[in-house]
N, C-alpha and C positions, 0 to 999 in steps of 0.2 A: 369535134369542135367543143370548146368550153363555152358554155352559155352563162354560167355564173359560178362564183366562188364564194361559198359560205364559210366565214371565219367565226365559228361559234365560241371557241376559247383557244386562241392561238396568239402567242406573243402578247402584245398589249390590246389586241382586238377582242371584242366580246359582242356577239350577236350582230355581226357586220356582214353584209352581202355585197359583192361586187358583181354587177351584171354586164354581160357582153352581148347585147342583142344582135341578131342577124341583120345585116344591112346590105345595100346594093354593092358596096365596095368591100365589106366584110373584113375590115382591119381596125384594130383598136390600139390606141396609145394611152398608156397610164402615165400621168404626170401629176406633180404636186409639189408642195413645199418640202424642204428638208425635214426629215423626221416625221413625215406624214404617214409612213407605213408601206411605201412602194416596195422596198426590198423585203419586208416581212411578208407581204402578200405573195411576192415571187417565190420566196422560200416555202411558204405554205403550199403553193401549187406544186413545187418540186417534191415536197414530202408526200403530198396526196398521190402524185403520179408514180413515184419511185420508192415508196415505203418510208414510214416515219422511223427515224433512228431511235435506238434504245436510249441514248443520252442526247439531249439537245439544249442549246442555249435559249430556246424559245419558251422554256417552262419557268420563266422568272415570275410571272404573275399567276398562272394557273398550273399548279404542280401536276406532273404526269402520274398516273396510277402505277 
C-alpha cells in the first residue's frame, strides 16, 4: 500500500505530500482542476516504483544532477 507520496522536488511540486490514509473501504480518488498536478503526481509515482529515467521532461524547474 502507498500511504503517502512526498514530492520534494519533482515537476512543479516542491515540498508537497499527498496522503492516502487507510480507511474502511481503502480506495482513493485523486481529482482536481486542470493543470493541478494530477498527471505529474502519477508520473512521480511511476518513476519511484519503476526507476527514474536518465532524461525526463519533469526537470524543467529543478534540474537533475
